[in-house]
N, C-alpha and C positions, 0 to 999 in steps of 0.2 A: 504494500500500500504506500503510494507516494502522495502524501497529503499536499505536497507543493506542486503536483502536476496540474497543468492547466485544465485538464479534463476531469479532475477529481470531483466527484459529486458527494459533497459532505452530507447532505440530507439523506441521500440513498444509502450511503455507508452506515449512517447511524440507525436508520430504520431497519436495515438488515442485520444489525449487530446484536444478536440475541444474547450472547454471553458477556457483552461489555468490553471485549478485547479492543475494538476500535476506539471506543470511548476512552479507555485507559491509555491507549497509545497517543491519542490526541491531547489528553490532559497531561501526560508525561512530557510531550513536546513543549507544551505551554509552560510547564514547571521548569524545564531546562532553560527556556528562553528567559523566564523571570530570574533564575539564578545567574545567568550570564549578564543580564541587565544590572542586577544588584552588585555583582563583582565589578563591573565597569563603573558604576556609580561610586562604589567604595574607593576606587583608585583616584577619583577626583575628576570632576567635569566642570565646565563653565556653567553658570546658572541656567542659561538657555538650554544647553544639552542635558543638564540634570532634569529640568522640567520635562523635556521630551522623553527621557528614559523613564521618569516617574510615571508619566501618562501611559507609556507603553506597558509598564508593569501593571497598572490598574486595568488596562485593556485585557491583559492576559488573565487576570483574576476574574474579570467579568465574563470573559469568553469561556472559562472553565465552568462557571455557573450556568451559562446559557447552554453549553454542550450537555451538561448533566440534565437540565430541564427538558431539552429537546429529545434526548435519548429516552428519558423516562415517560414521555407522553404516550407513546403507543403501548406501553407496558402497564398502564394504570387500569 
């Protein structure tokens, strides 16, 4: 599964994901990105770049929540 592929259908992948493996993979990728952002921020950034990185971190957290909600919808 190449989640970065241009033709990757996120909605279809999550709907077909009965055991949650795709969900975990996507959430793990977002967690890895958050960790990389945090390490970059800890090394020191300009205020402008820090704000961008901070916003990206928040976007990753929100994305994880949205993925979880979308995945769980057909299973309720």
